C-alpha positions as CSV (number, residue, x, y, z in Angstrom):
1,X,-8.0,1.2,30.6
2,X,-9.0,-2.5,30.7
3,X,-11.9,-3.6,28.7
4,X,-14.2,-6.6,28.5
5,X,-14.6,-7.9,25.0
6,X,-17.5,-10.2,24.0
7,X,-17.7,-12.4,21.0
8,X,-15.9,-11.2,17.9
9,X,-15.8,-12.5,14.3
10,X,-13.1,-11.4,11.9
11,X,-14.0,-12.3,8.3
12,X,-11.0,-10.8,6.4
13,X,-7.8,-8.9,7.2
14,X,-6.2,-7.2,4.2
15,X,-2.7,-6.0,3.6
16,X,-1.7,-3.0,5.7
17,X,-4.5,-3.5,8.2
18,X,-4.6,-3.9,11.9
19,X,-6.8,-6.1,14.1
20,X,-6.7,-4.5,17.6
21,X,-8.4,-5.8,20.7
22,X,-7.4,-4.3,24.0
23,X,-4.9,-1.6,25.1
24,X,-2.2,-0.2,22.8
25,X,0.2,2.7,22.7
26,X,1.1,2.9,19.0
27,X,-0.5,1.2,16.0
28,X,1.5,1.6,12.8
29,X,0.3,-0.1,9.6
30,X,2.7,-0.1,6.7
31,X,2.6,-1.3,3.1
32,X,4.6,-0.9,-0.1
33,X,3.8,-1.2,-3.8
34,X,5.3,-0.6,-7.2
35,X,3.5,1.0,-10.1
36,X,4.6,0.8,-13.7
37,X,3.1,3.4,-16.0
38,X,4.0,4.7,-19.4
39,X,4.1,8.3,-20.6
40,X,0.9,10.2,-20.1
41,X,-0.6,7.6,-17.8
42,X,-1.5,9.8,-14.8
43,X,-2.8,12.9,-16.5
44,X,-5.6,14.6,-14.7
45,X,-7.9,17.4,-15.7
46,X,-11.0,18.1,-17.8
47,X,-9.4,17.9,-21.3
48,X,-5.9,16.3,-21.1
49,X,-3.9,16.4,-24.3
50,X,-0.9,14.1,-24.6
51,X,1.4,14.0,-27.6
52,X,3.6,10.9,-27.2
53,X,5.9,9.4,-29.8
54,X,7.1,5.9,-29.6
55,X,7.5,5.0,-25.9
56,X,8.2,2.0,-23.8
57,X,7.8,1.2,-20.1
58,X,10.7,-1.0,-18.8
59,X,9.4,-3.4,-16.1
60,X,12.5,-5.6,-15.9
61,X,13.6,-5.7,-12.2
62,X,16.4,-8.2,-11.6
63,X,17.0,-7.5,-7.9
64,X,13.6,-8.9,-6.7
65,X,13.4,-6.6,-3.6
66,X,13.3,-2.9,-3.9
67,X,12.7,-1.8,-0.3
68,X,11.9,-3.4,2.9
69,X,8.8,-2.7,5.0
70,X,9.6,-3.9,8.5
71,X,7.1,-4.3,11.2
72,X,7.6,-4.2,14.9
73,X,7.1,-2.0,17.9
74,X,8.0,1.6,17.5
């Protein structure tokens, strides 16, 4: 259905966001990220107990690109 849009002001557009004005069939925001965490990093609960010895988180990544996030019309 056609619409009449008045004045708009867009201040910021963040990653994986969509600015949509008018008609559309499919809107598909995508993003990717990588998280490095050592042992016991994502524990949840009221009283977490972690017993970790000597540990190391390897963040060396020689390939540069781990996965592609492609945009486009679906």
